[in-house]
N, C-alpha and C positions, 0 to 999 in steps of 0.2 A: 424874753430872756429872764431866767431866774436869778435872783440875787444870791451870789455865792456866800456872802457874809451871813445870810439867814440860816444856812444849813449847818447843822452840827459837824464838827470835825472829828475824825477818829484820831485821838491824841493819847500820848502816854506821858504821865507826869513823873519826872525824875527828881527825887529828893536826895540831896547829899546831907544826910543827917549830921555828919561830923562838922559841916560848915554852919549849920542852923544855930542861932543863938536864942531862939524861941521868942522873937520880938512880936509875933502875931500879925504883922502887917499883912501878910498873904491871906491869913484867915479872915481878917476884916475886909479885904478887898474882893474876895471871891464872890461873884454874884450868884453862884449856884451851890454854895456851902459844900464844896468839894473837900476842903481841907479843915483840919482841926489840930489843936496842940494836944499831944498825947501826954501820958502820965509823967514822962521825963522832961516835959517842957519843950519838946521839939515838934516840928510840923509833921503831920501824918496825912496821907491821902485816905480819906474815909468813904467818899462817894465818887470813885473814879468815873462811873458811867455818866454822871451828870456834867462832867467837864465839856465845855464847848470850845476850849483852846483860845480864850480871849487873851491870854498872856499877862493879865494883870499881876499875878503872883511872881512870874518870872521877871517882869520889868522892874517891879518895885522892891524886890528882895535886896536889902543892902549887903547881903553876904553872898549872893549869887548861889544859894543853897537850892533853888528850884529851877528846873528846866522843863520846857514843854517840847516834846517831840511829836511831829505829825506822823502817824503810822501810814505806811504804803499800803494801799488797797489793791 
């Protein structure tokens, strides 16, 4: 039986820019460098194809500005 956790998930990252205060926690915790702070100091998704859906950004965001949605395949 294959390990379901090893397979990348088809995910969509939702950023609520108005809620983001630009703390950078999500950027620091992302193991795949999916996120970055943009010129306005808010989080931006820069490498969406690298996201494996680990949820670290969503879980640790103090302002609930990031959400992970699993795409239906």
